[in-house]
C-alpha positions in Angstrom: 2.9 41.1 3.5 3.1 39.3 0.3 -0.6 39.3 -0.5 -1.0 43.0 0.1 0.9 43.6 -3.1 -1.3 41.2 -5.0 -4.7 41.9 -3.8 -6.1 44.3 -1.3 -8.1 42.2 1.2 -9.0 38.6 0.4 -11.9 38.7 2.7 -13.5 41.6 1.0 -14.1 39.7 -2.2 -15.8 36.8 -0.6 -19.5 36.3 -1.1 -21.7 36.1 2.1 -21.7 32.4 1.8 -17.9 32.1 1.5 -17.4 34.6 4.4 -19.7 32.5 6.6 -17.9 29.3 5.5 -14.5 30.9 6.4 -15.9 32.0 9.8 -17.0 28.5 10.5 -13.5 27.1 9.6 -12.0 29.6 12.1 -14.5 28.7 14.7 -14.0 25.0 14.3 -10.2 25.5 14.8 -10.8 27.7 17.8 -12.8 24.9 19.4 -10.0 22.4 18.7 -7.1 24.2 20.2 -6.2 24.2 23.8 -4.0 27.3 23.6 -6.0 30.3 24.8 -4.0 32.8 22.7 -4.5 30.8 19.4 -8.2 30.4 20.3 -8.7 34.1 20.8 -6.8 34.9 17.6 -9.1 32.5 15.7 -12.2 34.0 17.4 -11.0 37.4 16.2 -10.8 36.0 12.7 -14.2 34.4 13.1 -15.7 37.8 14.1 -14.0 39.6 11.2 -15.4 37.1 8.7 -18.9 37.2 10.2 -18.9 41.0 10.0 -18.0 40.7 6.3 -20.8 38.2 5.8 -23.2 40.5 7.6 -22.3 43.5 5.5 -22.6 41.4 2.2 -25.8 39.7 3.2 -27.5 43.0 4.2 -27.0 44.2 0.7 -28.2 40.9 -0.8 -30.8 40.0 1.9 -30.1 36.3 1.9 -32.2 34.8 4.8 -30.3 31.4 4.9 -27.0 33.1 5.2 -28.4 35.5 7.9 -29.5 32.5 10.0 -26.1 30.8 9.5 -24.4 34.1 10.7 -26.7 34.2 13.8 -25.9 30.5 14.6 -22.1 31.2 14.2 -22.3 34.3 16.5 -24.1 32.1 19.1 -21.5 29.4 18.8 -18.7 32.0 19.1 -20.4 33.2 22.3 -20.6 29.7 23.7 -16.9 29.2 23.0 -16.0 32.4 24.7 -18.2 31.6 27.7 -16.5 28.2 28.1 -13.2 30.0 28.1 -14.5 32.2 30.9 -14.9 35.3 28.8 -18.5 36.0 29.8 -18.8 39.7 28.8 -17.5 38.9 25.3 -19.8 35.9 25.1 -22.8 38.0 26.0 -22.0 40.5 23.2 -22.0 37.7 20.6 -25.2 36.2 22.0 -26.8 39.7 21.6 -25.6 39.8 18.0 -27.0 36.4 17.3 -30.3 37.4 18.8 -30.5 40.5 16.8 -29.9 38.6 13.5 -32.2 35.8 14.8 
């Protein structure tokens, strides 16, 4: 991988706000595609960016970002539920509720 030789992990250097924005970009694209495999790959990337945002926001305690993360988790759950992935959707609904 080309970027691996330049920087370690681009996601790790993002601020909580940037990680949340990236997650929302992935989520928007997952909504738009009709290809289930692509949608699931984008959902995985959404989850990874949200996890990064959670880790960063816990250290910085940014309530607005925390609410945005909760909203994104709920939207991710909704998307998965509509793709008939009910167990996975429920897990994200619980994460959203926990961050509430």
